Biopython code that builds the backbone (N, CA, C, O; Angstrom):
import numpy as np
from Bio.PDB.StructureBuilder import StructureBuilder

atoms = [
    (1, "MET", "N", (1.125, -1.257, -0.106)),
    (1, "MET", "CA", (-0.101, 0.076, -0.114)),
    (1, "MET", "C", (0.983, 1.366, -0.153)),
    (1, "MET", "O", (2.059, 1.269, 0.436)),
    (2, "ALA", "N", (0.728, 2.200, -0.661)),
    (2, "ALA", "CA", (1.441, 3.522, -0.681)),
    (2, "ALA", "C", (1.236, 4.311, 0.714)),
    (2, "ALA", "O", (0.295, 4.350, 1.507)),
    (3, "LYS", "N", (2.658, 4.996, 0.680)),
    (3, "LYS", "CA", (2.584, 5.548, 2.062)),
    (3, "LYS", "C", (2.114, 7.276, 1.911)),
    (3, "LYS", "O", (1.927, 8.028, 2.867)),
    (4, "ASN", "N", (2.004, 7.600, 0.603)),
    (4, "ASN", "CA", (1.638, 8.908, 0.705)),
    (4, "ASN", "C", (0.045, 9.054, 0.157)),
    (4, "ASN", "O", (-0.643, 8.652, -0.781)),
    (5, "LYS", "N", (-0.047, 9.641, 0.998)),
    (5, "LYS", "CA", (-1.937, 10.046, 1.191)),
    (5, "LYS", "C", (-2.320, 11.271, 1.158)),
    (5, "LYS", "O", (-1.609, 12.084, 1.748)),
    (6, "ILE", "N", (-3.373, 11.680, 0.559)),
    (6, "ILE", "CA", (-3.753, 12.992, 0.938)),
    (6, "ILE", "C", (-5.363, 12.657, 0.903)),
    (6, "ILE", "O", (-5.903, 11.704, 0.340)),
    (7, "SER", "N", (-5.893, 13.570, 1.561)),
    (7, "SER", "CA", (-7.437, 13.700, 1.611)),
    (7, "SER", "C", (-8.221, 14.850, 0.785)),
    (7, "SER", "O", (-7.840, 16.018, 0.707)),
    (8, "ILE", "N", (-9.168, 14.414, 0.294)),
    (8, "ILE", "CA", (-9.651, 15.379, -0.510)),
    (8, "ILE", "C", (-11.310, 15.636, -0.007)),
    (8, "ILE", "O", (-12.020, 14.655, 0.212)),
    (9, "SER", "N", (-11.840, 17.030, 0.149)),
    (9, "SER", "CA", (-13.196, 17.280, 0.618)),
    (9, "SER", "C", (-13.550, 17.635, -0.727)),
    (9, "SER", "O", (-12.740, 17.965, -1.593)),
    (10, "PHE", "N", (-15.030, 17.538, -0.893)),
    (10, "PHE", "CA", (-15.741, 17.848, -1.966)),
    (10, "PHE", "C", (-16.986, 18.668, -1.655)),
    (10, "PHE", "O", (-17.862, 18.062, -1.039)),
    (11, "SER", "N", (-17.230, 20.000, -1.987)),
    (11, "SER", "CA", (-18.285, 20.618, -1.646)),
    (11, "SER", "C", (-19.648, 19.852, -2.304)),
    (11, "SER", "O", (-19.512, 18.730, -2.793)),
    (12, "GLU", "N", (-20.922, 20.497, -2.290)),
    (12, "GLU", "CA", (-21.383, 20.012, -3.026)),
    (12, "GLU", "C", (-21.688, 20.714, -3.991)),
    (12, "GLU", "O", (-22.439, 20.237, -4.841)),
    (13, "LYS", "N", (-21.330, 21.664, -4.085)),
    (13, "LYS", "CA", (-21.103, 22.332, -5.722)),
    (13, "LYS", "C", (-20.781, 21.104, -6.350)),
    (13, "LYS", "O", (-21.535, 20.619, -7.193)),
    (14, "HIS", "N", (-19.672, 20.537, -5.992)),
    (14, "HIS", "CA", (-18.474, 19.341, -6.721)),
    (14, "HIS", "C", (-19.351, 17.934, -6.496)),
    (14, "HIS", "O", (-18.719, 16.942, -6.860)),
    (15, "LEU", "N", (-20.504, 17.693, -6.039)),
    (15, "LEU", "CA", (-20.902, 16.082, -5.456)),
    (15, "LEU", "C", (-20.835, 15.390, -6.399)),
    (15, "LEU", "O", (-20.541, 14.212, -6.197)),
    (16, "HIS", "N", (-21.091, 15.870, -7.846)),
    (16, "HIS", "CA", (-21.279, 15.245, -9.159)),
    (16, "HIS", "C", (-19.911, 14.616, -9.333)),
    (16, "HIS", "O", (-19.873, 13.660, -10.107)),
    (17, "ILE", "N", (-18.781, 14.983, -8.749)),
    (17, "ILE", "CA", (-17.533, 14.649, -9.266)),
    (17, "ILE", "C", (-17.280, 13.520, -8.239)),
    (17, "ILE", "O", (-16.695, 12.470, -8.504)),
    (18, "TYR", "N", (-17.890, 13.930, -6.802)),
    (18, "TYR", "CA", (-17.177, 12.955, -6.182)),
    (18, "TYR", "C", (-18.055, 11.499, -6.472)),
    (18, "TYR", "O", (-17.490, 10.407, -6.548)),
    (19, "ASN", "N", (-19.182, 11.642, -6.584)),
    (19, "ASN", "CA", (-19.625, 10.279, -7.422)),
    (19, "ASN", "C", (-19.300, 9.892, -8.594)),
    (19, "ASN", "O", (-19.543, 8.695, -8.750)),
    (20, "TYR", "N", (-19.002, 10.228, -9.188)),
    (20, "TYR", "CA", (-17.912, 10.068, -10.540)),
    (20, "TYR", "C", (-16.924, 8.977, -9.893)),
    (20, "TYR", "O", (-17.043, 7.753, -9.958)),
    (21, "LEU", "N", (-15.859, 9.767, -9.214)),
    (21, "LEU", "CA", (-14.734, 9.264, -8.277)),
    (21, "LEU", "C", (-15.486, 7.441, -8.215)),
    (21, "LEU", "O", (-15.328, 6.483, -8.972)),
    (22, "LYS", "N", (-16.165, 7.587, -7.166)),
    (22, "LYS", "CA", (-16.744, 6.617, -6.450)),
    (22, "LYS", "C", (-16.629, 5.408, -7.531)),
    (22, "LYS", "O", (-16.045, 4.346, -7.316)),
    (23, "THR", "N", (-17.357, 5.800, -8.841)),
    (23, "THR", "CA", (-17.461, 4.736, -9.812)),
    (23, "THR", "C", (-16.550, 3.961, -10.299)),
    (23, "THR", "O", (-16.860, 2.954, -10.935)),
    (24, "LYS", "N", (-14.841, 4.436, -9.995)),
    (24, "LYS", "CA", (-13.574, 4.015, -10.837)),
    (24, "LYS", "C", (-13.258, 3.159, -9.309)),
    (24, "LYS", "O", (-13.367, 3.346, -8.097)),
    (25, "ASP", "N", (-12.743, 1.989, -10.394)),
    (25, "ASP", "CA", (-11.822, 0.792, -9.660)),
    (25, "ASP", "C", (-11.032, 1.324, -8.699)),
    (25, "ASP", "O", (-11.185, 1.028, -7.514)),
    (26, "ASN", "N", (-9.834, 2.413, -9.251)),
    (26, "ASN", "CA", (-8.819, 2.644, -8.510)),
    (26, "ASN", "C", (-8.741, 4.203, -8.998)),
    (26, "ASN", "O", (-8.302, 4.708, -10.031)),
    (27, "ILE", "N", (-9.315, 4.724, -7.896)),
    (27, "ILE", "CA", (-9.785, 6.159, -7.763)),
    (27, "ILE", "C", (-8.030, 6.536, -7.991)),
    (27, "ILE", "O", (-7.801, 6.888, -9.148)),
    (28, "SER", "N", (-6.819, 6.513, -7.094)),
    (28, "SER", "CA", (-5.419, 6.717, -7.237)),
    (28, "SER", "C", (-5.004, 7.029, -8.386)),
    (28, "SER", "O", (-4.415, 8.054, -8.732)),
    (29, "SER", "N", (-5.400, 5.882, -9.161)),
    (29, "SER", "CA", (-4.474, 5.927, -10.486)),
    (29, "SER", "C", (-5.367, 6.614, -11.446)),
    (29, "SER", "O", (-4.845, 6.651, -12.560)),
    (30, "TYR", "N", (-6.328, 7.074, -11.406)),
    (30, "TYR", "CA", (-7.250, 7.501, -12.514)),
    (30, "TYR", "C", (-6.718, 8.942, -12.116)),
    (30, "TYR", "O", (-6.386, 9.710, -13.018)),
    (31, "LEU", "N", (-6.639, 9.282, -10.942)),
    (31, "LEU", "CA", (-6.177, 11.247, -10.604)),
    (31, "LEU", "C", (-4.907, 11.198, -10.671)),
    (31, "LEU", "O", (-4.265, 12.215, -10.937)),
    (32, "CYS", "N", (-4.282, 9.948, -10.431)),
    (32, "CYS", "CA", (-2.280, 10.282, -11.076)),
    (32, "CYS", "C", (-2.364, 10.696, -12.612)),
    (32, "CYS", "O", (-1.838, 11.594, -13.270)),
    (33, "THR", "N", (-3.544, 9.317, -13.003)),
    (33, "THR", "CA", (-3.461, 9.543, -14.622)),
    (33, "THR", "C", (-4.056, 11.027, -15.370)),
    (33, "THR", "O", (-3.598, 11.333, -16.471)),
    (34, "LEU", "N", (-4.950, 11.791, -14.793)),
    (34, "LEU", "CA", (-5.108, 12.791, -15.112)),
    (34, "LEU", "C", (-4.333, 13.741, -14.579)),
    (34, "LEU", "O", (-3.765, 14.482, -15.380)),
    (35, "VAL", "N", (-4.121, 13.954, -13.165)),
    (35, "VAL", "CA", (-2.716, 14.706, -13.108)),
    (35, "VAL", "C", (-1.806, 14.960, -14.156)),
    (35, "VAL", "O", (-1.914, 15.878, -14.969)),
    (36, "GLU", "N", (-0.780, 14.000, -14.106)),
    (36, "GLU", "CA", (0.369, 13.714, -15.166)),
    (36, "GLU", "C", (-0.416, 14.483, -16.610)),
    (36, "GLU", "O", (-0.034, 15.581, -17.015)),
    (37, "ASP", "N", (-1.187, 13.955, -17.063)),
    (37, "ASP", "CA", (-1.821, 14.670, -18.708)),
    (37, "ASP", "C", (-1.952, 15.951, -18.065)),
    (37, "ASP", "O", (-1.111, 16.792, -18.385)),
    (38, "ASP", "N", (-2.555, 16.174, -17.489)),
    (38, "ASP", "CA", (-2.574, 18.056, -17.403)),
    (38, "ASP", "C", (-1.019, 18.578, -16.969)),
    (38, "ASP", "O", (-0.571, 19.618, -17.453)),
    (39, "ILE", "N", (-0.370, 17.896, -16.173)),
    (39, "ILE", "CA", (1.029, 18.071, -16.585)),
    (39, "ILE", "C", (1.832, 18.548, -17.892)),
    (39, "ILE", "O", (2.494, 19.556, -18.141)),
    (40, "ASN", "N", (1.477, 17.344, -18.656)),
    (40, "ASN", "CA", (2.234, 17.368, -20.045)),
    (40, "ASN", "C", (1.540, 18.007, -20.962)),
    (40, "ASN", "O", (2.098, 18.214, -22.039)),
    (41, "ASN", "N", (0.404, 18.391, -20.794)),
    (41, "ASN", "CA", (-0.302, 19.235, -21.381)),
    (41, "ASN", "C", (0.125, 20.717, -21.260)),
    (41, "ASN", "O", (0.177, 21.395, -22.287)),
    (42, "GLY", "N", (0.424, 21.242, -20.088)),
    (42, "GLY", "CA", (1.029, 22.160, -20.078)),
    (42, "GLY", "C", (2.406, 22.470, -20.490)),
    (42, "GLY", "O", (2.670, 23.647, -20.735)),
    (43, "GLN", "N", (3.469, 21.422, -20.617)),
    (43, "GLN", "CA", (4.815, 22.059, -21.050)),
    (43, "GLN", "C", (4.177, 21.484, -22.458)),
    (43, "GLN", "O", (5.040, 21.630, -23.323)),
    (44, "ASP", "N", (3.207, 20.996, -22.911)),
    (44, "ASP", "CA", (3.255, 20.923, -25.066)),
    (44, "ASP", "C", (2.607, 22.174, -24.982)),
    (44, "ASP", "O", (2.792, 22.695, -26.082)),
    (45, "ARG", "N", (1.917, 22.972, -24.239)),
    (45, "ARG", "CA", (1.338, 24.416, -24.879)),
    (45, "ARG", "C", (2.365, 25.187, -24.657)),
    (45, "ARG", "O", (2.368, 26.145, -25.430)),
    (46, "LEU", "N", (3.570, 25.166, -23.647)),
    (46, "LEU", "CA", (4.532, 25.887, -23.345)),
    (46, "LEU", "C", (5.318, 25.574, -24.662)),
    (46, "LEU", "O", (5.814, 26.635, -25.041)),
    (47, "ASP", "N", (5.659, 24.473, -25.580)),
    (47, "ASP", "CA", (6.410, 24.111, -26.304)),
    (47, "ASP", "C", (5.772, 24.661, -27.715)),
    (47, "ASP", "O", (6.554, 25.030, -28.591)),
    (48, "LEU", "N", (4.538, 24.710, -27.909)),
    (48, "LEU", "CA", (3.658, 25.095, -29.014)),
    (48, "LEU", "C", (4.049, 26.423, -28.777)),
    (48, "LEU", "O", (4.881, 26.889, -29.555)),
    (49, "ASP", "N", (3.597, 27.178, -27.808)),
    (49, "ASP", "CA", (3.723, 28.691, -28.207)),
    (49, "ASP", "C", (4.866, 28.776, -28.629)),
    (49, "ASP", "O", (4.972, 29.184, -29.786)),
    (50, "ASN", "N", (6.011, 28.463, -27.943)),
    (50, "ASN", "CA", (7.236, 29.088, -27.809)),
    (50, "ASN", "C", (7.554, 28.737, -29.781)),
    (50, "ASN", "O", (8.239, 29.556, -30.393)),
    (51, "LYS", "N", (6.952, 27.442, -30.563)),
    (51, "LYS", "CA", (7.112, 27.056, -31.826)),
    (51, "LYS", "C", (6.501, 27.993, -32.692)),
    (51, "LYS", "O", (6.925, 28.306, -33.804)),
    (52, "ILE", "N", (5.558, 28.395, -32.172)),
    (52, "ILE", "CA", (4.185, 29.175, -33.172)),
    (52, "ILE", "C", (5.147, 30.581, -33.106)),
    (52, "ILE", "O", (5.243, 31.149, -34.194)),
    (53, "ARG", "N", (5.775, 31.128, -32.121)),
    (53, "ARG", "CA", (6.474, 32.287, -31.663)),
    (53, "ARG", "C", (7.786, 32.526, -32.399)),
    (53, "ARG", "O", (8.181, 33.570, -32.920)),
    (54, "LYS", "N", (8.486, 31.115, -32.317)),
    (54, "LYS", "CA", (9.366, 30.965, -33.558)),
    (54, "LYS", "C", (9.124, 31.755, -35.076)),
    (54, "LYS", "O", (9.537, 32.757, -35.659)),
    (55, "ILE", "N", (7.916, 30.305, -35.370)),
    (55, "ILE", "CA", (7.374, 30.740, -37.106)),
    (55, "ILE", "C", (7.099, 32.445, -37.002)),
    (55, "ILE", "O", (7.444, 33.395, -37.704)),
    (56, "ILE", "N", (6.695, 32.374, -36.373)),
    (56, "ILE", "CA", (5.755, 34.233, -36.656)),
    (56, "ILE", "C", (7.313, 34.833, -36.725)),
    (56, "ILE", "O", (7.483, 35.326, -37.840)),
    (57, "ASN", "N", (8.173, 34.916, -36.120)),
    (57, "ASN", "CA", (9.343, 35.513, -35.660)),
    (57, "ASN", "C", (10.234, 35.327, -37.167)),
    (57, "ASN", "O", (10.967, 36.230, -37.571)),
    (58, "ASP", "N", (10.104, 34.405, -37.699)),
    (58, "ASP", "CA", (10.765, 33.980, -38.938)),
    (58, "ASP", "C", (10.164, 34.579, -39.724)),
    (58, "ASP", "O", (10.719, 35.521, -40.288)),
    (59, "VAL", "N", (8.943, 34.268, -40.002)),
    (59, "VAL", "CA", (8.033, 35.192, -41.630)),
    (59, "VAL", "C", (8.691, 36.540, -41.259)),
    (59, "VAL", "O", (9.665, 36.972, -41.876)),
    (60, "LEU", "N", (8.083, 37.218, -40.168)),
    (60, "LEU", "CA", (8.251, 38.759, -39.860)),
    (60, "LEU", "C", (9.796, 38.881, -40.718)),
    (60, "LEU", "O", (9.892, 39.536, -41.756)),
    (61, "LYS", "N", (11.101, 38.050, -40.021)),
    (61, "LYS", "CA", (11.929, 38.319, -40.893)),
    (61, "LYS", "C", (12.148, 38.751, -41.915)),
    (61, "LYS", "O", (12.537, 39.823, -42.379)),
    (62, "ASP", "N", (11.619, 37.014, -42.545)),
    (62, "ASP", "CA", (11.899, 36.869, -43.915)),
    (62, "ASP", "C", (10.889, 38.306, -45.232)),
    (62, "ASP", "O", (11.199, 38.763, -46.332)),
    (63, "LYS", "N", (9.822, 38.503, -44.410)),
    (63, "LYS", "CA", (9.019, 39.988, -45.071)),
    (63, "LYS", "C", (9.818, 40.998, -44.900)),
    (63, "LYS", "O", (9.468, 42.025, -45.482)),
    (64, "GLN", "N", (10.908, 41.051, -44.211)),
    (64, "GLN", "CA", (11.463, 42.415, -43.265)),
    (64, "GLN", "C", (10.418, 43.078, -42.545)),
    (64, "GLN", "O", (10.287, 44.296, -42.660)),
    (65, "ILE", "N", (9.745, 42.477, -41.895)),
    (65, "ILE", "CA", (8.919, 43.490, -41.198)),
    (65, "ILE", "C", (9.431, 43.900, -39.655)),
    (65, "ILE", "O", (9.300, 44.934, -38.998)),
    (66, "ILE", "N", (10.111, 42.541, -39.363)),
    (66, "ILE", "CA", (10.995, 43.285, -38.267)),
    (66, "ILE", "C", (12.712, 42.708, -38.854)),
    (66, "ILE", "O", (13.010, 42.145, -39.908)),
    (67, "GLY", "N", (13.780, 43.219, -37.426)),
    (67, "GLY", "CA", (15.041, 42.870, -38.019)),
    (67, "GLY", "C", (15.172, 41.780, -37.183)),
    (67, "GLY", "O", (14.202, 41.238, -36.654)),
    (68, "SER", "N", (16.375, 41.410, -37.025)),
    (68, "SER", "CA", (17.408, 40.336, -35.830)),
    (68, "SER", "C", (15.967, 40.049, -34.638)),
    (68, "SER", "O", (15.456, 38.932, -34.722)),
    (69, "SER", "N", (15.640, 40.582, -34.071)),
    (69, "SER", "CA", (14.926, 40.555, -33.146)),
    (69, "SER", "C", (14.124, 41.237, -32.778)),
    (69, "SER", "O", (14.187, 42.466, -32.767)),
    (70, "PRO", "N", (12.870, 40.298, -32.263)),
    (70, "PRO", "CA", (11.353, 40.981, -32.528)),
    (70, "PRO", "C", (10.656, 42.405, -32.033)),
    (70, "PRO", "O", (9.553, 42.937, -32.156)),
    (71, "SER", "N", (12.215, 42.792, -31.256)),
    (71, "SER", "CA", (11.578, 44.458, -30.125)),
    (71, "SER", "C", (12.029, 45.497, -31.761)),
    (71, "SER", "O", (11.561, 46.636, -31.764)),
    (72, "SER", "N", (12.626, 45.203, -32.647)),
    (72, "SER", "CA", (13.198, 45.811, -33.522)),
    (72, "SER", "C", (12.024, 45.864, -35.341)),
    (72, "SER", "O", (12.203, 45.610, -36.532)),
    (73, "ILE", "N", (11.184, 46.233, -34.672)),
    (73, "ILE", "CA", (10.296, 46.541, -35.870)),
    (73, "ILE", "C", (10.383, 47.801, -36.830)),
    (73, "ILE", "O", (10.724, 48.949, -36.545)),
    (74, "ASP", "N", (10.053, 47.365, -37.829)),
    (74, "ASP", "CA", (10.507, 48.200, -39.039)),
    (74, "ASP", "C", (9.291, 49.235, -39.132)),
    (74, "ASP", "O", (8.212, 48.883, -39.609)),
    (75, "THR", "N", (9.532, 50.607, -38.624)),
    (75, "THR", "CA", (8.127, 51.592, -38.515)),
    (75, "THR", "C", (8.121, 52.262, -39.831)),
    (75, "THR", "O", (7.222, 53.072, -40.058)),
    (76, "THR", "N", (9.252, 51.956, -40.952)),
    (76, "THR", "CA", (8.905, 52.596, -42.026)),
    (76, "THR", "C", (7.389, 52.109, -42.814)),
    (76, "THR", "O", (6.804, 53.120, -43.203)),
    (77, "ASN", "N", (6.950, 51.377, -43.000)),
    (77, "ASN", "CA", (5.373, 51.266, -43.242)),
    (77, "ASN", "C", (4.810, 50.453, -42.172)),
    (77, "ASN", "O", (4.999, 49.246, -42.021)),
    (78, "LYS", "N", (4.074, 51.250, -41.414)),
    (78, "LYS", "CA", (3.401, 51.688, -40.251)),
    (78, "LYS", "C", (1.990, 50.609, -40.587)),
    (78, "LYS", "O", (1.591, 49.910, -39.655)),
    (79, "ASP", "N", (1.437, 50.545, -41.657)),
    (79, "ASP", "CA", (0.320, 49.664, -42.065)),
    (79, "ASP", "C", (0.493, 48.348, -41.981)),
    (79, "ASP", "O", (-0.548, 47.761, -41.686)),
    (80, "SER", "N", (1.709, 47.459, -42.178)),
    (80, "SER", "CA", (2.006, 46.203, -41.979)),
    (80, "SER", "C", (3.292, 45.884, -41.170)),
    (80, "SER", "O", (4.037, 44.917, -41.326)),
    (81, "ALA", "N", (3.384, 46.771, -40.387)),
    (81, "ALA", "CA", (4.050, 46.550, -38.833)),
    (81, "ALA", "C", (3.105, 45.846, -37.943)),
    (81, "ALA", "O", (1.926, 46.098, -37.693)),
    (82, "ILE", "N", (3.842, 44.959, -37.544)),
    (82, "ILE", "CA", (3.321, 43.952, -36.495)),
    (82, "ILE", "C", (4.267, 44.292, -35.200)),
    (82, "ILE", "O", (5.496, 44.343, -35.167)),
    (83, "THR", "N", (3.350, 44.505, -34.173)),
    (83, "THR", "CA", (3.860, 44.513, -32.742)),
    (83, "THR", "C", (3.757, 43.068, -31.770)),
    (83, "THR", "O", (2.936, 42.153, -31.828)),
    (84, "ASP", "N", (4.937, 43.267, -30.865)),
    (84, "ASP", "CA", (4.273, 42.052, -29.792)),
    (84, "ASP", "C", (3.199, 41.892, -29.403)),
    (84, "ASP", "O", (2.874, 40.743, -29.101)),
    (85, "GLU", "N", (2.398, 42.800, -29.286)),
    (85, "GLU", "CA", (1.183, 42.702, -28.796)),
    (85, "GLU", "C", (0.510, 41.737, -29.823)),
    (85, "GLU", "O", (-0.206, 40.828, -29.403)),
    (86, "ASP", "N", (0.746, 41.932, -31.306)),
    (86, "ASP", "CA", (-0.282, 41.089, -32.227)),
    (86, "ASP", "C", (0.327, 39.821, -32.279)),
    (86, "ASP", "O", (-0.325, 38.778, -32.327)),
    (87, "ILE", "N", (1.668, 39.881, -32.270)),
    (87, "ILE", "CA", (2.144, 37.820, -31.751)),
    (87, "ILE", "C", (1.660, 37.608, -31.124)),
    (87, "ILE", "O", (1.181, 36.486, -31.286)),
    (88, "ASP", "N", (1.246, 38.301, -29.834)),
    (88, "ASP", "CA", (0.541, 37.537, -28.557)),
    (88, "ASP", "C", (-0.705, 37.160, -28.865)),
    (88, "ASP", "O", (-1.171, 36.074, -28.519)),
    (89, "THR", "N", (-1.509, 38.277, -29.727)),
    (89, "THR", "CA", (-3.010, 37.984, -30.176)),
    (89, "THR", "C", (-2.668, 36.902, -30.727)),
    (89, "THR", "O", (-2.988, 35.925, -30.050)),
    (90, "ILE", "N", (-1.934, 36.568, -32.070)),
    (90, "ILE", "CA", (-2.216, 35.728, -32.514)),
    (90, "ILE", "C", (-1.731, 34.062, -31.690)),
    (90, "ILE", "O", (-2.303, 33.001, -31.940)),
    (91, "LEU", "N", (-0.569, 34.223, -30.708)),
    (91, "LEU", "CA", (-0.806, 32.812, -30.191)),
    (91, "LEU", "C", (-1.932, 32.873, -29.184)),
    (91, "LEU", "O", (-2.231, 31.743, -28.797)),
    (92, "ASN", "N", (-2.441, 33.560, -28.798)),
    (92, "ASN", "CA", (-3.810, 33.323, -27.822)),
    (92, "ASN", "C", (-4.758, 32.659, -28.448)),
    (92, "ASN", "O", (-5.648, 32.129, -27.784)),
    (93, "LEU", "N", (-4.730, 32.523, -30.514)),
    (93, "LEU", "CA", (-5.586, 32.218, -30.835)),
    (93, "LEU", "C", (-5.550, 30.792, -30.986)),
    (93, "LEU", "O", (-6.402, 30.117, -31.564)),
    (94, "PHE", "N", (-4.164, 30.244, -30.245)),
    (94, "PHE", "CA", (-4.354, 28.876, -30.620)),
    (94, "PHE", "C", (-4.203, 28.279, -28.968)),
    (94, "PHE", "O", (-4.298, 27.074, -28.736)),
]
sb = StructureBuilder()
sb.init_structure("model")
sb.init_model(0)
sb.init_chain("A")
sb.init_seg("    ")
for serial, (resi, resn, name, xyz) in enumerate(atoms, 1):
    if name == "N":
        sb.init_residue(resn, " ", resi, " ")
    sb.init_atom(name, np.array(xyz, "f"), 0.0, 1.0, " ", f" {name:<3s}", serial, name[0])
structure = sb.get_structure()
């Protein structure tokens, strides 16, 4: 038997979750799997955000909208200049 234990309380608002968990054969294993997936998804999300940011920066550099760093935006063509805020907005769409 495991030595590491925690106790979880469920309010009336979450009674449906408590009842659902009671239907599982191994609640500990089920919860560990959910938490592990959550941890991995958080890292996956961060990796995806970084990849998207790099791709956007590469495209902007290729189009000569920004210089070698994202903070050096070319302001000569203000209609097509994309700011860091624009990049963040694009990233938030994913």
